[in-house]
N, C-alpha and C positions, 0 to 999 in steps of 0.2 A: 623236928620232923627230919627224917633221913632222906637223902637224895640218892636214889638208886637208878641204875641204867634201866631202860625199857626191856621187858621180856619180848622175845621174838615170836612167841606162840599165839599171841592174841592180835589177829589182823583180819581185814576184810578186803575183798576185791569187788569193784563195781564196774560194770560196763553197760552202756545203753540204758541206764536207770535200774538195771537188775543188780542185786547183790548176790554173788555166787560164793558158796563155801568151798574153800580149798584147803588141802592138808599141807601144801608146800608151794612156795613161790621162790624162784631163784633167777639170777641173771640181771639184777638191778644195778648194773655198772656201766661205766663209759670210760673211754680214754681219749686223750688228745694227742694227735700226731705232732711230732716236733719237726719244724722246718729249719734247716741249717742253711746259712747264707754267709758268703764273704765276698765283698767287692774287691776288685783288683788292686786298688791303691790304699787298702786298709793298712794302718800302721800296726795292727794286731796280726799275729801269725796264727790265728785260729778263727773258726767260724762263730758267728753269733747264732743264738737259738731263739726261736719265737714259736708261739702256739700256732698250730695248723688246724686241719679238719678234725672234727670229733667223730668217734665211732661208738656205737651203742651195741651192747651184747643183746642177743635174743633173750626173751623172758620165757621161762618155763613154768607152767602152772600144772599142779597135780591135784587130783581130787578123786574121791570114791566114785565108783560107777553105780548109778541108780537106774532102776527100771523107769521107762517112760521119760527119760531126760537125755535127749540127744543133741543138746545145744552145741557142744563141741563139733560133733559130726556134721550138723547142718552148716555151721560156720565154715568148716573145711570144704564142704560141697559148694559154697558160694564162689569158690575160685573158678574162673572161666577165662583161660588164656591170660590176658593182661589185666583183667578186671577181678576185683575181689571186694567184698564188704569190709571196709575199714572201720575200726571202733577205737574210741578213746577209752582208756582204762584208768582207774584210780585205785592204787594199792595203799592201804593205810594201816599203820601200827596203831593199836587202840590202848587206851589206859583202862584202869579197873572199872570206870564208869561207861565203858564201851564207846568212848569218844575218840575221834582221830587225834593223834598227837603229832605224827609225822606222816606225810602222804607223798607218794610218787605219782605224778601224772604222766601217763604214757600216751603218746600222740600217734594217730594213724596206724594202729596195730592191725596186723592180719596174720592168719595162721600159716605156718609153713610146715608143720609136722603134727600129726595126731597119732597117738599110739594107745590102743586099748590095752587093758591089763593082760599080762601073761597069765597062763593057767597052769595050775600045779595040783595034781591029784592028791598028794599027801600034804598040801599046804594048809596053813591055818591063818591066812591073812585076808584082809579086805581087798577086793578088786580095785586097783587104782588105774585111772586113765591119765595120760599126759598130753598136754598141748603146748607146743613151742610156737611162739609168735615173734615176728620181726616188727620193728616199729621205726618211726622217723624222729624220735626225740623223747627225752625224759626230763622233767623238772621236779625238783624237790621243794615241797612246801611245808612249812611248820604249821602250827595251830591256826 
């Protein structure tokens, strides 16, 4: 049996018990700031480096626009001054049996940008809407 890398085109997104179909998910990354420090009587003439705060990128979700499906818009409208409906998301890569192989758990996500599809009179594409979300953490889980 050959061992191949996972294809990136077979995935699912879940939030609040709902499975939502998307054509693209991006922004599943983080970085750790570096703290540099040197105390005055160190025999070394350079700073030491240690891990600091972690930063997570915003996650961007894209999907086709459907009639009678305004979940993105309703979630964006839940923003009221400093309050917003936060949701936990699970984004999973699936194997050929439609089972999750690798999953990213997104914590306390909320929308920061919603963009309906652009329109083009001579276009021949599907209408795609985009939702950008901020969140407070991401963990990677295997099977």
